[in-house]
Wavefront OBJ file of the C-alpha trace (Angstrom):
o trace
v -0.003 0.013 -0.061
v 3.032 2.517 0.715
v 4.359 2.407 -2.897
v 0.631 2.924 -4.051
v 0.110 6.046 -1.959
v 3.639 7.374 -3.360
v 2.759 6.614 -6.304
v -0.578 8.776 -6.125
v 1.633 11.520 -4.361
v 3.555 11.897 -7.165
v 0.726 11.560 -9.829
v -1.320 14.179 -8.031
v 1.862 16.638 -7.733
v 2.721 16.392 -11.493
v -1.047 17.003 -12.256
v -0.819 20.324 -9.842
v 2.582 21.231 -11.328
v 1.101 20.960 -14.823
v -1.906 23.217 -14.256
v 0.366 25.717 -12.183
v 1.400 27.390 -15.501
v -2.283 27.670 -16.389
v -3.302 29.235 -13.064
v -1.525 32.265 -14.059
v -0.494 33.118 -10.866
v -3.860 32.077 -9.310
v -5.988 34.202 -11.148
v -7.728 31.762 -13.422
v -10.391 29.663 -11.240
v -10.136 26.329 -12.912
v -6.349 25.700 -13.152
v -6.221 27.316 -9.723
v -8.568 24.674 -8.219
v -7.017 21.866 -9.699
v -3.214 23.173 -8.369
v -4.863 23.592 -4.936
v -6.321 20.225 -4.642
v -3.465 18.292 -6.579
v -0.729 19.689 -4.187
v -3.283 19.098 -1.103
v -3.624 15.397 -2.202
v 0.069 15.063 -2.727
v 1.026 16.107 0.569
v -1.747 13.969 1.862
v -0.771 10.805 0.029
v 2.994 11.719 1.055
v 1.813 11.913 4.685
v 0.652 8.361 4.557
v 3.535 7.098 2.797
v 5.608 8.622 5.514
v 3.878 6.176 8.205
v 5.841 3.245 6.985
v 8.829 4.294 4.191
v 11.848 6.301 5.683
v 11.462 10.084 4.998
v 14.685 10.168 2.681
v 13.599 7.415 0.315
v 10.116 8.653 -0.025
v 11.240 12.153 -0.508
v 13.833 11.099 -3.008
v 11.129 9.270 -5.184
v 8.888 11.747 -4.855
v 10.692 14.639 -5.984
v 12.879 12.956 -8.503
v 10.284 10.869 -10.383
v 8.054 14.019 -10.007
v 10.384 16.134 -11.694
v 11.309 13.658 -14.488
v 7.424 13.472 -15.060
v 6.758 17.236 -15.193
v 9.795 17.382 -17.399
v 8.008 15.127 -19.992
v 4.781 16.768 -19.531
v 6.393 20.255 -20.191
v 8.323 18.385 -23.242
v 4.808 16.581 -24.623
v 2.391 19.216 -23.812
v 3.835 22.798 -23.276
v 6.100 22.422 -26.177
v 9.740 22.733 -24.048
v 12.894 21.483 -25.905
v 14.702 19.054 -24.386
v 18.512 19.037 -25.343
v 21.379 16.316 -24.604
v 22.217 17.998 -21.427
v 18.528 18.111 -20.092
v 18.077 14.469 -21.070
v 21.292 13.193 -19.271
v 20.322 15.205 -15.929
v 16.754 13.289 -16.336
v 18.934 9.859 -16.548
v 21.166 10.854 -13.418
v 17.801 11.635 -11.401
v 16.027 8.464 -12.263
v 19.625 6.536 -11.622
v 19.913 8.246 -8.365
v 16.473 7.212 -7.065
v 16.979 3.583 -8.263
v 20.628 3.398 -6.629
v 19.368 4.862 -3.556
v 16.185 2.462 -3.399
v 18.167 -0.792 -4.629
v 21.531 -0.634 -2.777
v 21.153 1.855 0.234
v 20.950 -0.073 3.436
v 20.792 3.435 5.267
v 17.244 3.835 3.101
v 15.695 0.989 4.939
v 15.611 2.070 8.653
l 1 2 3 4 5 6 7 8 9 10 11 12 13 14 15 16 17 18 19 20 21 22 23 24 25 26 27 28 29 30 31 32 33 34 35 36 37 38 39 40 41 42 43 44 45 46 47 48 49 50 51 52 53 54 55 56 57 58 59 60 61 62 63 64 65 66 67 68 69 70 71 72 73 74 75 76 77 78 79 80 81 82 83 84 85 86 87 88 89 90 91 92 93 94 95 96 97 98 99 100 101 102 103 104 105 106 107 108 109
């Protein structure tokens, strides 16, 4: 269940961030409402995750994978260009989360 909560937190954060630009400084009602609900849901689900998962591991996955997903959203739907250094950086973020989760014993306590 913990990983489902974390996945939900990541997805909610990505949705909220995706609508942040369209909120135009929280002056547009619907995008602003989606942002507010998305971030609220993300933090609530993250708090449920932290009941059983170490904070460092949860936050590394939440922030790292959320960053990768929001970059993909920006590329696919908002026209952001990605060059080789951006792609390399995304790869390093994913690699870092994988290494922490698979190999770090400190992340299990």
